[in-house]
N, C-alpha and C positions, 0 to 999 in steps of 0.2 A: 511378938517378933523379938528375936534374940539380938542383943546389942553386941555386934562383933568388935566394937571399939571400947569395950568396958575397961580395958587396961590403960586407956589413955586418959590422963587427968584433964580437968577443965583448964588448968594453967597451960598445958601443952597445946590443947586445941585453940586456946585464945592466942598463943604465940603464932600458930599457923595462920589464924585469921588476920592477925596484925601484919604478918609478912605478905599476905595477899592484898593489903591495903585497907583493912577494916571492912565495914559493912558494904561500902561502895565497891571496894576491890573484889569482895566475894560475889556481889551481884554481877560485876563485869565478867568474872571467871565463869559463873554459871551460864552467862549468855555467850560464852566462847569468844569474848572480846579481849581476854587476857590469856597469854600462854605461860605455862610454867616450864622453864627450860633448866635442864640439869647443868650446873656450873662445873666446868672441867677445872680442877685445881692442878696447875702445873707449878712445880717447884723451881723458882729462880733464886739463886743464892743471894743472901743479903749483901748489898753493896756497901752501905755504911749507915750509921745512925747519926742524925743531926738533931739540933734543937731549933724549934721555932718559938716565937713569942718572947724573944730575948730583948727586944727593944720596945720603947714606948711609942715611937713614931717611925714613919718611913724615912724621914730626914735623918734620924739617928742611925738607922740601918744603912742608909746611903753613905753617911760619913764614915761609919765603921768599915765599909767596903773600901773606901778610898784610903783610909788610914792604914789598911793592911796591904796597900799597893795594888789593889785590883783596878781594872779599867771597866768602865760602863759605857756601852755604845749609846748613841742618841736614841735609838729605838728602844733599847733595853731600859734606858732611863725614863722614857715616856711611859712605858707600861708599869715600871717600878712605882711610879707615883700614883698608880690606880689600884694597888693591891690592898687587901685588908690583912692586918697582922693578927696573929693569935693573941687572945687576951691574957693567956697564962702560958708560962714556959712549959713546953711539951716536947718529948722525944718522938721522933718520927723515923721509922725504919724504911730505908730506901732499897729498892731492887733495880737491877739494870738488865736490859736485854735488847737485842737488835730487832729491827722491824721484821726480818725473816724469822727469827726465833719466836716472835709474838704471833705473827699472822700466817707464817708458812709461805708468804709471797715474796717475790723479788722486788715488787713495788707495791706500796699500800698507802692509803690516805690516812689523815689524822682520825677520821671517823672510824675506819677499820682498825687502826691501832688502839684507839681508846676502847672500842668494843671488845677487842681481843684481851686487853688488860683486865677488863671487868669479868669477862667470861672465864678467865683463868684464876679467879679468886683474889684479884688485887684491886686497887683503886687508883684514881688519878690523884696527883699531888695537890695540896693546897698551893696557891700561887706563891706564898711566902717561901716555899721550898727553893725556888729559883735563886733569889739573892742569898738565902741562908746557906745553900749548898756552895755557892761561889765563895762566901765568907769562910766557911769551915773546911773546904776542900783545898787547902793550901798546897798540898803535894800532888795536885793533878798532873799527870804525865803530859809532856809537851806533845801537841798534835791531837789530843783527845777532845772530842766534841760530844756533849751530852744534851739532848733535848729533854725538856721537862714535860712529861705527859700531864696536862692540866686543862682546866676549862680556859679557853682563850680569852684574852683581854683586848678590848678595842683601843687602839691608839687615838691620838688627837684627830686623825683623819677618818676614824671609823673603821680602819683595817684591823683584822684580827691577828694577834701574835701570841706566841708562847715563849717562855724563857729558854735560852741556850747558854749553857755553862761550858766554856772552852778555854784551852790553853794554847794560844796561837801567837806566832810572831814574838815569842819570848815574853808575852804578857798573859795574865789570867783575866779573862773577860766575863762580864755578865752581858749577854747579848740577847737578841730575840730572833725568832724565825717564824715562818708562816704558820698561822694558827687556824686558818679557815678549815672547816671540816673536810673539804675536798682537796686541800693541799696534799701533795704526794711525796713520799720519801723512798729512796732506794733501800733495798733489804739490809745493807750493812750499817745504816744509820742506827745509832744507839739512843734509847729512851730510858729515863728513870721514872719509877712509879713507886707507890707505897703499899705496905702491908695493909690488908683490910682489918679494921678493928672489930 
């Protein structure tokens, strides 16, 4: 029998197997329990590049936010205390788009927004992006609200939240918004997300 894949190296085949999830993933694929979906890569312009991993503790990061004149809401402060910081200083490229641009819908849930971000070739933000964006985005225009597309964090009452970075009432805020997968947003709301590595 002729090998029609003779030009494919073992390394390339192994990379495909790894993308499918290794031996277990291949077995699921062969049992039709896993689907391979073509990812649509949509170009959203680079919004800005920020650094994460710049502080040794959340307390230091919180103090830096206050020292720069930023305000932190009580809900924002609650989930800020629960984030993990990057261990090394790293640059993160952020992109921004409206709910409508991401999903094509006038109203969409967090679940739909996150799925759209991933399907277009991007990723959710590490939670640290919220406070770091607030710290480093000192010239945010008045009236702008940016929701951070991220895995939600449970507050002290167990409710799920995501970070909201906004410039409202003459103050720059680190705030939070509903992070439950079924929470819904109008098409004009803007989210930030990261380039896929």
